[in-house]
C-alpha positions as CSV (number, residue, x, y, z in Angstrom):
1,X,17.2,4.6,2.3
2,X,13.6,4.2,1.2
3,X,11.3,1.6,2.7
4,X,8.4,-0.2,0.9
5,X,5.2,-0.4,2.9
6,X,2.3,-2.8,2.2
7,X,-1.2,-1.3,2.8
8,X,-4.0,-3.8,2.9
9,X,-7.8,-3.7,3.4
10,X,-8.2,-0.5,1.4
11,X,-11.7,0.7,0.5
12,X,-12.3,0.0,-3.2
13,X,-12.6,3.7,-4.0
14,X,-9.0,4.5,-2.8
15,X,-6.8,6.2,-5.4
16,X,-3.0,6.6,-5.6
17,X,-3.5,10.2,-4.6
18,X,-5.5,9.2,-1.5
19,X,-2.7,6.8,-0.4
20,X,0.0,9.5,-1.0
21,X,-1.9,12.1,1.0
22,X,-2.5,9.7,3.9
23,X,1.2,8.8,4.2
24,X,2.7,12.2,3.5
25,X,1.6,13.3,6.9
26,X,4.3,11.0,8.3
27,X,7.2,11.7,6.0
28,X,8.5,12.1,2.4
29,X,6.5,9.8,0.1
30,X,8.5,8.6,-3.0
31,X,5.7,6.7,-4.6
32,X,2.2,5.4,-3.8
33,X,0.3,2.9,-5.9
34,X,-3.0,1.1,-5.4
35,X,-2.8,-2.3,-7.1
36,X,-5.5,-2.9,-9.8
37,X,-6.9,-6.0,-11.4
38,X,-5.3,-6.5,-14.9
39,X,-8.6,-7.4,-16.6
40,X,-11.1,-5.1,-14.9
41,X,-8.9,-2.2,-13.8
42,X,-10.6,-2.2,-10.4
43,X,-8.7,-1.9,-7.1
44,X,-7.7,-5.1,-5.6
45,X,-7.9,-3.6,-2.1
46,X,-4.2,-3.2,-1.4
47,X,-1.3,-1.1,-2.4
48,X,2.3,-0.1,-1.7
49,X,3.9,3.1,-0.5
50,X,7.6,3.9,-0.7
51,X,8.9,6.5,1.7
52,X,11.9,7.4,3.8
53,X,12.9,5.0,6.6
54,X,11.9,7.3,9.6
55,X,8.6,8.3,8.0
56,X,7.9,4.6,7.2
57,X,8.4,3.7,10.8
58,X,6.1,6.5,12.0
59,X,3.4,5.7,9.3
60,X,3.3,2.0,10.1
61,X,2.9,2.7,13.8
62,X,0.2,5.4,13.3
63,X,-1.8,3.8,10.5
64,X,-1.8,0.1,11.2
65,X,-5.3,-0.7,12.4
66,X,-6.5,2.9,11.6
67,X,-10.0,3.3,10.2
68,X,-10.5,4.4,6.6
69,X,-14.1,4.5,5.4
70,X,-15.1,1.9,7.9
71,X,-12.2,-0.5,7.1
72,X,-9.3,-1.2,9.5
73,X,-6.1,-0.8,7.5
74,X,-3.3,-3.4,7.6
75,X,0.0,-1.5,7.3
76,X,3.4,-3.2,7.6
77,X,6.8,-3.3,5.9
78,X,6.4,-5.0,2.5
79,X,8.0,-8.5,2.2
80,X,9.9,-9.5,-1.0
81,X,7.6,-11.2,-3.5
82,X,8.1,-14.9,-3.5
83,X,8.8,-16.4,-6.9
84,X,5.9,-18.4,-8.2
85,X,6.1,-21.0,-11.0
86,X,4.9,-19.7,-14.3
87,X,1.5,-20.8,-15.5
88,X,1.3,-22.3,-18.9
89,X,-0.7,-20.1,-21.3
90,X,-3.2,-21.8,-23.5
């Protein structure tokens, strides 16, 4: 079964490929995606990686707190997104 991993405090220049390469050293990566701002298209500084369960465990252990371009990464199992009330559009 695949696990979804949250990766925070990413350098602004990080790409999906960078994320995939970093995590593939620990197991089979199904997907890797850096979240971008809808309006500007710039990175929001976090992303998600989906990978096999054993690889996810190893990656979280190895990469949480690891340095990437001077930034300490925050890596943990992603939590389900909480539902938020919809905002009225004007």
